[in-house]
C-alpha positions as CSV (number, residue, x, y, z in Angstrom):
1,M,-17.8,13.8,-29.4
2,S,-19.7,16.2,-27.1
3,W,-18.4,18.9,-24.8
4,I,-20.1,19.7,-21.5
5,S,-19.4,22.3,-18.8
6,I,-20.1,21.5,-15.2
7,T,-19.3,23.5,-12.1
8,I,-18.9,21.6,-8.8
9,S,-17.9,23.2,-5.5
10,E,-16.2,20.1,-4.2
11,G,-15.2,17.0,-6.0
12,K,-15.0,13.7,-4.2
13,N,-13.0,10.8,-5.5
14,R,-13.5,11.1,-9.3
15,Q,-17.1,12.3,-8.8
16,F,-17.3,14.0,-12.2
17,R,-16.0,10.9,-14.1
18,K,-18.4,8.6,-12.3
19,M,-21.4,10.9,-13.0
20,T,-20.7,11.2,-16.7
21,A,-20.0,7.5,-17.0
22,A,-23.3,6.7,-15.3
23,A,-25.1,8.9,-17.9
24,G,-23.4,6.9,-20.7
25,F,-20.8,9.5,-21.6
26,P,-17.4,8.6,-20.2
27,T,-15.0,11.5,-19.6
28,M,-12.1,11.4,-22.0
29,R,-10.6,14.8,-21.2
30,L,-11.1,16.9,-18.1
31,I,-9.8,20.5,-18.0
32,R,-9.7,22.5,-14.8
33,V,-10.1,26.2,-15.4
34,R,-10.5,27.5,-11.9
35,I,-9.6,26.6,-8.3
36,G,-11.5,28.7,-5.9
37,D,-11.1,32.3,-6.9
38,M,-8.0,31.6,-8.9
39,H,-8.7,31.6,-12.7
40,L,-6.2,29.6,-14.7
41,S,-7.1,31.0,-18.1
42,T,-4.1,33.4,-18.2
43,M,-1.5,30.8,-17.2
44,Q,0.6,28.9,-19.8
45,P,1.4,25.2,-19.5
46,G,4.2,24.7,-16.9
47,E,3.9,28.2,-15.5
48,V,4.0,28.6,-11.8
49,I,2.4,31.5,-9.9
50,E,3.2,32.1,-6.2
51,L,0.0,32.1,-4.0
52,A,1.1,35.4,-2.4
53,E,1.0,37.1,-5.8
54,I,-2.6,35.9,-6.3
55,T,-3.9,36.9,-2.9
56,N,-2.4,40.4,-3.4
57,V,-4.4,40.8,-6.6
58,L,-7.7,39.6,-5.2
């Protein structure tokens, strides 16, 4: 198994999965770590953060 890190600015209809499959490496697990300026690294599974809280921090 190999791990790869790719940054895309806009994903269109499973774009990442199609790209890796075309290269012969189908995506088995996909982990989102950031959405725009919001980093998800500090959140726990199931945790919810109000958008107003995030925009006040930025």
